[in-house]
N, C-alpha and C positions, 0 to 999 in steps of 0.2 A: 503494499500499500503506499502510495507517494504522501508524503507529508506535506501538509498545507505549507504555503509560502510564510505565514506567521510562525509556524513551529520549525521550519527549514532552518531559520536563522535565528539563535539564541537573541533575547532582547537585552543584550548587555549596555544598548544605548537607549537611554529614555528622553526622547525629545521633550517631553513636557518637565524635563527639569533644566532644560536650556535657559540660560539667563534670558533676561527680558532683552529689548530692543536697545536699551542704553547702554549695554555692554556688561562685563562682569562685575561682580562686587569687588570693592577696593581692597582686596587683601584682608579679609575680616580674619582676625586671630594673629596678626603680624604687623609690626609696625610698617607704613606704607614705604619708607626709605630703603627697606630690605628688599630691595627688587629682583634678587636671586632666589627668594623662596616664593614657592607656588602658593596662590591663593587657596583658601580654603576648600573651595570645589573642585579642586584640582589634585591630582596625586603629587607628591613630594618631588618627584623626578621630573615633573612636564617643565617648570619653569627653568630650572637649570639647564636641560636638554635645549629648551628653546632658545635659550642665551649663547649657548655654544654654536647652535646653528646660524643664530644671527650673526655672530662674530665672525664665523667662518665665512660668511656671505659678505660680510663687510670687508674682509681681507681680500676675498677673491675679486671683487667688484673694483677696489681701491688700488691693488697691487702695482698697477702700472700707469696710474692717473698722473704721474710727473711728466710721461711720456705718451700721453693718450693721442696726442695730435689734436690739430682742429679740422673742424669740417669744412670742407671747401663750400664757398658761398654761403653757408648759412653761421659759420662763425665770424664771416665778416658783419653780418646783421649783428650778432652778439656783441661785437666791438662798438658798433655804431649804436645801438641800443644802450650800451653802457656808458656812452658819453653824451648821449643826447635823449632828454625825457619826450621829446617828440617822435623821434625814431622809436623810442620804446613803446609808446602808446598805440602807434600805428604798424609797428612790428616792419620798420622801413629797412633796406638793405645797406643803403648808405648814411654817414653820419648828417649827410644834409637833408635828408628824408625826402627823397626826390623819388623814388619807387619803393615798392614794398617788396617782401621776399613773395615766392610763389607759391604760398602758404600761410595759413595762419599761424603767428609766430609764438603761441602760448609758451611752449616748452623752451625757446630761445630766450623769452622774455625773463623766464627765471634764471638761466644761465647768466644774462645781463646783469641781473641783481646781484648775485654771487660775485660776478666780475666787478660790479661797481664798488662791493664793499671789500673783496679781498683782492682786488688787481687782476689784470687781465693775464691769465697763465693757462697753459694747457690743464693743469690741476683744477683751477677753480672753474673751470667751464665743464668739467668732467664731475667734480664733486656732486652737483645736484643729482645727477643720475645715480650715483653711489647711494646717496640718502633715500632716494626712491625706492631703489631695489631693497634695501633693508626695510623699510617700511612695508613693501609688499610682501616679504617673507614673513613679517611679524604678523601682518593681518591675515594672511592666508592661513596661518595657524587657528588665528580665532574663529574664523568662519568654519573651516572645517572640522574644528574640535566641537563646536556647537552642533554640527551635522552628524559627526561620527566618533567622536570621542578624541582622547589628547593622542594617542598613537597616531590616528589617520591625520590629524592637523601637523603633528612633528614630521610625518612622512613627507606631507603635502609641502611645508616650508622647506625641507630637504631637497626635495625633487625640483621646486623652482628655483633654487639658489642654484640647482646643478644641471639645469637645462642649458645647452652650450649656447645657444643665441641670446639667452639672459645673461650667461656668465660673461659674455664679451660686450652685450649692449649696455649694460648698467654700469661699464666701466670707461664708456666713450660719449662724446657730446652729440648724442642722436635724441630725437624727439619720442623715439619708441618707449623708452624707459618711463617717461612722465605718462604717456598713455597707460601702460600696463598699470603702475600705481594706481592710477584713479579709477580703472577697471576693477582691480581688487577691492579698492575702498567702496565702489558701487555694489559689487557683489556682496560686501559686509553688511552693508544697510539694506541692500534687498533681504538677504536671509533673515535678518532682525523682523523685517516686514512681513515676509512670507509664513513666518513662525505665529508672530502674533495679530496677523491682518491690520496692522498699522498703518494709516495713511504717510503719518510724518517721515517715519523710517523709509516707506517708498518713494516719498518725495525726495528726500535725501539721496536716496539709490540715483534718482534722476539727474539731480543737479551735479552729482560726481560725473555721471555718463556726460551731461553737459560741459563739464570743465575737460573731460577727456576730448571732447571735440575741439576745443581750443588748442589742444596738444597736436592732434592729427586728424581733425575734420570728420569725413563720414565713417571712417574705419572704427571710431567709437561707436558708432550706432549699431554696428553689427551684432553687438549682445543684446539689443533691446527685443528681439523677437524671443529669444530665451527667456528674459526675466517676464515679458507679458504672458507666454505660455506657462510658465510655472506658478505665476501668481494667481492668474484664472484657473487653474487645475487644483492648485495644493493649499492656498491660503484659506482661512476660515471666513465665515460670513456668507450671506446670500450671493449669487451672481450678479445680482444687479449692482451691489456695494463693491464687489471685486472690480467689476467693469468699471464703475466710477472711480475708483481708485487707479486704475492703469490709466484712465483717460486724462485725471489730472496730473500724475506725475509724469506722463508722456508731455502734456503741454508745459510743465515747468521744464524740461528736458529740452524740448525744442527750443523755449525762450532762453535759456543759458545758452545752447549752441549756437544760435545765430546771433548773439550778442553784438560779436566783433563785426559781424556781415551787416547788421544794423546800422552800426555806427558809420561803418565806410560808406553805406548807401546815403546817409542822412547828411554827413558832414559835406559840405560843397567840395568839389574836385581842387579848386584852386588852395583849399587849406589844410589839404593832405596829401599824402605821397600818390604816385600813380600805382594802382593795382597790377603786378605782374601776373603773369599768367592768363591775362585776358587782353583782348584788342579793343575793348570799348571802355577800359578803365571799370570793370565791373567785378565787384567781390562775390557777388553770385555766381558770375561764369568762371571766376578762379575757383571757388571752393566746390561748386557741385558740377561744374563742367569740367574744366583742366584737371582737378584732383580728384574727380569722383566718375560720372557717367562716363567720360572719355576713356577710362581705363577698361571699359566694356563695349566700346565702339559706338556709344551713343554720344553724338555730338551736342553740346549746348552752343547756343548763338552765343558770340562775343568770347568763347574759352579758344586759348591757343591750342589745336589739337595735336598733343605732342606725345602721347603714349599709345593710343588706340590703333587697332589695325587699320591699314590703308592710311595711315598719316601721312601727310604730305612730305615728299624727299627734301634732302638737303640743298645747302646752296640757296639759289633763287628760286628753286622749284617748290618750295613750300618750307615747313617750320619744324617739321621732325626730321632728325637725323637718321632714324631707323627706318622708317615705312618706305614705301614705294616713292618714286619721285613723282612730283606733280606733272601735270600736262604740259606747263610752260616752264618746265625746270631747267635751270642749265648749270645744275652741279657738277661736279667733277668727280671723276673715278679716283681711285685710290692710287697713288704715285708707287713706281717700282723702284728698283735699285739704281738703275743708270739715269734715266731722266723723268721716270713718272709720268706716263702718257696720261693725257685727258680723256677722261671718258665722256659721252654726252649722257646728260642726265643722271648722272650716278648719284648713287644714294650715299655715298660714304668718301671721305677724304678729300685731299684738295691737291691741285698739281704741284708738284715738287719741282725745286730747282735742280742744279746738278746732284745726281747722287742723292736724290731727297729721302729715298727709303733704302737701307741696305739690306732689308729683308726680301723674302721673295715676294711680297706684296700681296695685299689682298685683292682679289678681283674687283673691277670698278664697278659699273651701274649695276650689275646684276644684284648687288646690296642685299638688302634684307626685304623678301617681296612684301609688300603690304596687301591690305585686303581690297582695295578700291583702285588704287594708281598703277599703272603699267610699269613693269621694272624697267629700269634704264639700260640702256647698250653698255656692253662690258666695256670697260678702260682697259688700257694695257697694263701689264704687269711688268716689274723689274725682273731682273736675273740675278739679285744677289741672293744670298742664303739666308735661310730663316734664322740659323744661329747667330746672326749677325745683330740681334737685337731688333729686329723690326717686327711686323704683325706675320703671322703664320700666313703662307699662301693657300691655294688649294680652294675646294669648293665650301660654300657655306652650308653650315649644318643646321638645317631646319631653321634657316633665318637667322643664324648666329654667327660667331665666329668657329672658323674650323677647327678640327680635333687635331691630334697629334701631340707631340713631345713639347709643346710649346711652354710649359710652366718650367722644364728644364733648360731651356734655350732663351728665355727672356721675352718670350711672345705672349699671346693671349692664349690661354688653354681653351681647348675645345669644347666649352660648355655648351649642350645644346639649348635652343631657345624655345620659345613659346609658339604661338599661331602666328608666325610672321611678325609685322611690325617691329616691336622692340623686343620680341622674343629671344632673339638668339642671345643679346647681351643681358637681359633683365628675366628669362625665363628660368624655368628649373625642371623641365620635362614636359611631358605631354600633358595638355589640360587636367584629366582628373587623375592623374598618377604623380604628379609634380610634387606632392607631400611625401610621397612614399620613396622617391629616388632623388639622385643628385644632391646638389648643396642643399636643398631644403631639407631632406630625410636626416642628413647629418647634423643639422641644427636643432630642429624640433621633433624628428619623426621616430626617436628612438622608442619613445613611451606610447605611441599611438596604438598600435595593436592591443597593449594591456588594456587602455584606457576604453577603447571600444568593446572589449569582451565584457569587462567589468561593469560597463553601462548596460549593456544588453542583459546580462546576468542579475544585475540589481534590479531592472525592470521587471524583470521576469519573476524573480522570486518575491518580489513585493507586489505583485500584481492585483491581489485581491486584499490588500491593505485597505484601511480607511481613506477617503479621500484626501485627508489632510496630513496624511503619513509624512513624515518631515524626510525620512531617510529615502523614501522614494523620491520625494520633491527634490533633493538633492542631485539625484541622478537626470532626472528631467531638466533640472537647470544645467548642470554643465555639460550633460549630453547633448542637450540642444545648442548651448553655446560653442561645443566642438564641432558640431555637424554644419550648424551655419556659417561660422567663421571659415571652416575648412572648405565648404562649398562656395562661398564667394571667392577666396583665394585660388582655387581650382579653375573657377572659371573667368578670372581677370586674364586679359588678354597680355598684360606686362605687370610683373612684380620688380619694381626697380631695385630693392635690396633684402635681403634676407630677414632684416630687423623686423620686418613686416608679421613674419612669422610667430613674434612674441606675444601677439594677441592670442594667440592659442594656449600660451604655456601656462596660465593660472587655471583655465578648464581641465588640462591634462593632469597638471598637479595635484588638483583637486580629486579628480576620479579615481586616478592611482593610490592616493593616500586612502581615501575611505573604501575604494576597493580591496586593497590590499587587506585591512581589518576584516571586511566583510567576507572575502574569502577565507580567512583564517577562522574565524567564527564558525564558517559552515564547515569547514573542514573538522573542527572540534566538535561538533553536532554528531558527527560519525554516521549519518545518513548518506542517501546516495548523491547529493549534492556536493559531498566532501570531493569527489572525483573532478570538481571543477579547479580546485586549487593547483593539483599536478599538472593537469592539461592546459591550463593558462600559463604557469611558469615555463613550460615546456615550449610552446608556442613562443612566449617573450624571450627565452633564450635562444630559440633558433633565428627569431628576426634580429636580436642583436648580432649574433654571427654572420647574418647574411649583410647588413649594412656595415659591418666592420670589415667585410672583404674588400669593399672598396678601397680602404686603404690598411690593408693586410699588414704591411710593414711597420705601422706605428703602433709600439707598444705590443708587439706581437705575443711576448710571454703572457700578457695579462688578457688578451684575448683568448689564448688557450687555457689559462688557468680558470678564467669566467666560463669556458664551456665545460670543464670537468667538474668544478663545484656546482653547475647548474644541473649537470647529469646525476651527480650524487644526491643533490638536494630533490631532485623528482624521485630519483629512486628510492630516498628514505620515505619521502611522503607516502609514496604509492606503498611501500611495506607497512608503513603504519597504518594506512587505511585496510589493508588486507588481513592484518593481525588485530584490527581493531584498537590499536595504541594509538589513537591521535592526540592525546592529551599529555604525552610524556615530554621530558625536557630534549629528549634525541629529535622529536618532530619539532619543537620550536627552534633548535638550533639549525635544522634542515631547512625548515621555513627562511629563517633570517638570512642562511646562505644562499638559497635559492634565488630569493628575491633581490639581495644585494648583488649577486652576480648578473641577473638578468638585466638590471639597470647599470651594469659596469659601463657600457659603450656612453651612455650620456654622463655617467661621472668622470670617465677618463677624458672625453672631448673638453667637458668643461672645465676640469683641472688643468688642462693644457694652456688656458688662458694665464696662469701664473707666468708662463713664458710669452714675452711679447711677441715672437716671433708666429706665435700660434694663438694669439688673442683677439685677433680683428683688427680693425683700424678706426678712425672715425668717418671713414666713407660707410663703412657696412660692419654688421655684427656677425662675425663667423669665428667660431673657436675650433681647436682641432686640427688636424694635419692640412696642409695646403691641398693634398689631393682629394680632400674631401669635396672640393668645389671652388667657386670663384673663379678669378683671374689670376695669370701667371705672372710673372715680374715681367718688367721690361729690362732691355740692355741696358748698358753703361752708356758713357758719354758716347756720343756717334748715332745712337738710336733715336735720340731727340736732340733738337738743338738746345742750346744755352750756356754752351761754352764761351765763346766770345773770349775775353780776356781774362774771365773769372770763372771761379768754380760754380757748380750747380748750385742750386738752394737748397738746404739741407731740410730733411724731413723727418717723419715720424721713424719709429724703429723699424728696422726691415724684416721681411717675413721669410720663411723657408724656402717658398718657391720662386723667391726673388731674383736668386742669383742669376744673372744672365751671362752670356758670353761677351765678351768686350766688345764694344760697337766698332765695327771697322771702319769703313768709309763714313757711314751714316749719315748724319743731316748735317750740313754745314753750318759753321758757328754763325748763324745769321744774326744772333743778337748782339753782335758788334754795334749795330747801327745804333742802339740805345741802352746796351748793357744789361737788359731785362733778360734772364734765362728763360727759354720758353717753356721750360718743363720742370717744376720743382723735383727735386730728387735727383736730378742727372747729375753724375759727377763728371769733374772736368777731366778725369782720365781714367781709362780702363774700366772694365764693367764691375758689377757687384751687386749688393743688395738695393734694391729698391727703396723708395722713402715711407711705404706705407705698409702695414702687414700685407703678408701674402705678395709683397711686389707690387702692390698697388700704386705705384709711383705716380704722383701727378693727380690722384684721386683723391688727395687730402690736400688741404691747403697748406702754405709754408709755416714752418716753424720761426723763422726769423728771415730779416731782409738781407738780400747779397750787397756785397761790396758795391756792384754796379747801381743797384736800386737806390742806395743809401746817396751815391752820388747823383743821380737823376734827380730825387726828391730835395736834396739840399740844393741844386740850381734852381729847380722852379720855385721853391718856396722864397729863395731870396730874391727872385726876379718877378714875384706875382703881380707887383704894382697894384695892390689893393683888391686883386680878384677874388670874389668870393670862393672859386673853384682853384686852388692851386694848379689840379692836374683834372683833365677829362680823358677817359680811356673809352675806345670802342670796344666795348665787352668788359664784363665784369672780372674775367679772368686776368686781364692786366692790371684791374684796379685793387685786385685782392690784398697783395703784400703793403701796399700805402694804405689801406683803410685799417688792416689788422695791425700795424705797427705804429702807426700815427695818429688814426683816430680823427684825421682832419677831412675837410670837406672834399672828396675825391667824386667826381661825377662818371658814374659808369652809364654807358648808351646800351639799351637794348634789352635790360633785364636778363633772367637765367636762360632762357632760349636764344637770346640773341634777336629774337623777332618782334620785340615791342616795340613801337615807336614812340618812345619815351628818351630823351624830348623829341619833337618831331624836327625835321630841318629848320622850319621857318621859327620856332622857339630857339634852337641851338643859335642860328644868326642872331636872333635878338640878343641872347646872353652874351655872345662876343660884341656886338655893337655896345652893350650896356657896361663893358667891360668886368663882366662877372666870369667870363671865361678867358684864360690867356694861353695855355699849353695844352696841347690836345697829343695824345699819344696813339697814332694810328697803327694800324697792323700793316706789316709790309706786304703790298699785292693786294691791299683791298679788304684783307680779313678773312676768316677763316669760311667755314660753310655753315655758320649760324648756330651750331650746336652748343647749347650750354654757355652762353657767353660771348661765341664765336664774333658775332659781330656782323653778320652777313644779311639778316632778316631785318623787319620793321625798318626803321630809319638810318639804321646803322652803316649801311652800304652808302646811303645819300651823303651823310655827314663825313664818313671818311673819304668819300671823293671831293666835298666841298672844301676839306680842311686840306687835302693835296693840291687843290688849285688855287687857294686864296690865303694860304698860312704858309710862313717861310720854314722851311725845314732848319733844325738844329742838328749840326753835325756831332756826333757822340764825343769828338775829341774836347767840344765845347764845355763838357762837364766831366772831363778827365777819363774817358773811357775810349781805348785805342781802339780805332776802326779795324775789323777782321776783313778778310777777302770774303768776298760773297755777302756781304751785309745786307744788299738789297733781296737777297732771296727770301722767300716767304717761308714761315715755318709750316711742314706739313705733318700728315699723320695726326697722331690723337692729340698731341700739342695744339695743333692748329683748331681741331675739333671743340677741345675745349675753351678755345679764346686765348691761349697762351701764343706761344710764338714770337717771332721777332717783329719789329715795329720800329716805327719812326717818330720822334719828337719833333713836334712842328709849333711854332709860337703864331697865335692869332693876335689882330689889333684891332680897334673899332672901326678902322677903315678897310679892314680885310674884305 
């Protein structure tokens, strides 16, 4: 006879004894200052164990914050907001508050406050994320303890800290850390609401989700279906009352969410910065189009179409660097080793000068196929070797960069993309499997099978429990969170960063913590359901072995030890079930060994973040060996320009996959024209580790100004003649070092994508006539392809051309930088795409 679900699981947890919505008692029976002692309603070991986990999390997150690096583009805004309250209020990218970021600046505003108080340093802008991570660990313990007990809460707290993407993310200056913290706080208030059926707690949950919207916009809303479903199904009270509560909390959540959008809409355009990410200065288009529905191929009027499928091609053909070129495109194919042939309407790259790329060259216009535009004609490739620091050649892999041994040679690794568009660079696999393979699985997927299995078992075992059963309600809440968020990510056409996956981490940690305890209690009950524990552990161990096989050389001894202990644990559990001895110490030890080893992959990847080479970068959150995914390193000097007469700009700590072969002929030192290294992280001599973790040199902001940049800045500052903006740059990438390390009003043109008409040509001419603009740094050859500040779209090209015709060129020798041969050659490759590369300083006067 099959036992009922109510008797299949011993009622060790009594939800009716859960604390009220206002939290736990303030430690009755002990002085409040003795924080290491457990409150009266918890076991004596609970609080000390929690503090140990929190201390470990704090150490893991903060271990490398002194060299965490700056986030390219976004740290510029942090600096700007730390020196200007107007920039802080509106989320401006530059100190003069002329243009916003291409997203809401909530998390960066927090970083700016820390920087204003502590000074602008790598550690001070990373510190807020460390604090947010520790808060999330502490709060997830509290909410899971209410749901399933202290052991489950401690397990969840430990697993959250030891999720690879979180281990990396909470130690770097990125917005996802603040979002995860807000969502965990929202889940805590939601759980209090669903237990008691109180509107106030539910409203606070809505407020926290709304605050999370300020951190990462619509991504915060992905948890709302789970909250609404669980409250309607589980909360006490009549359905009409529950529905009313959901509607009120939803309205509050919406009001808090759109508060910044409303402010930007009602404040006159002349009194605020231009909204980046939009073509019509619209916060609605930027938030809900450019950063929202555009990711699913749905275009909102006024939004720059930068990520979805079929986005317009690079160069003049359109705005997106990765989609198929537009009908009127005139972009160029990627250059090759000898002369870098020009492709018609190519989707990637810029024409090179002599020896523009020493690599075999990426194919030209075939590019990454988009959904609507036609692929451009193929550009010619060079005949250099991939081992010499360029992009790897060959065919594009599912719209992405080509495969091969690129990570060892200094090129991009062959990471498969998504469904065209930005898929190659930003994808992680084929649509519905992307979370179970490649770089995403290595960062978030270790516990996915376990969480899905315990959710199904928990719902089945509690299927006949009362409607307000809290244990089942928890599986409904976090199971729906996991499924909804996972489905949204799977359907997205592009996922720019692995850090997005962190939104799944709280649900996974909660389900695994509660599920582990549920399986153990079921096993000890000794009924047929007890077979679930060894079965789940066996499946999880097999999954860990499978994922680890992608990086089998990483801690291989631990991989084999994990397998052996998992098998031994499963055998002991099966033996205990067959002999009826399920409550012995031996089976308890077997359970601990089996579970610990089943989660070893996640633990090993996360712990590797103590090593800065494996801890990710400010550009993206990835812990673990570089073979797990991401991009390979670039070659040394010659792979990209930036030598000139000075060494390249120093970057953050290099990664394991960064070492590249020395750049042979490489790109000419075109930066001699103005002394600005084209690509941060490049070394003046020889190859070596790149500037960012995993060799993602150039994808993080510089950590200091180069000697040539200092000379240029000293020159223009001393001769500004009262100009409001000492320096104007065509593209934010060239403005970056001057904003980061001076905090002065540098005027960047074109926004993040390079395709925003801010300022317009007419407005720029007016600034020159008024004496507000004196020096302009234009890109040699007219700018890049317009990607991420490349300066080719919007008004950038027109302004650059105007400046070349009407402003006087300043030779680099005038500010102490020796002119190198080939100084007029344009920067190519990734440096040009990012808006870096060579440039020319020009002086404009009111009569220009």
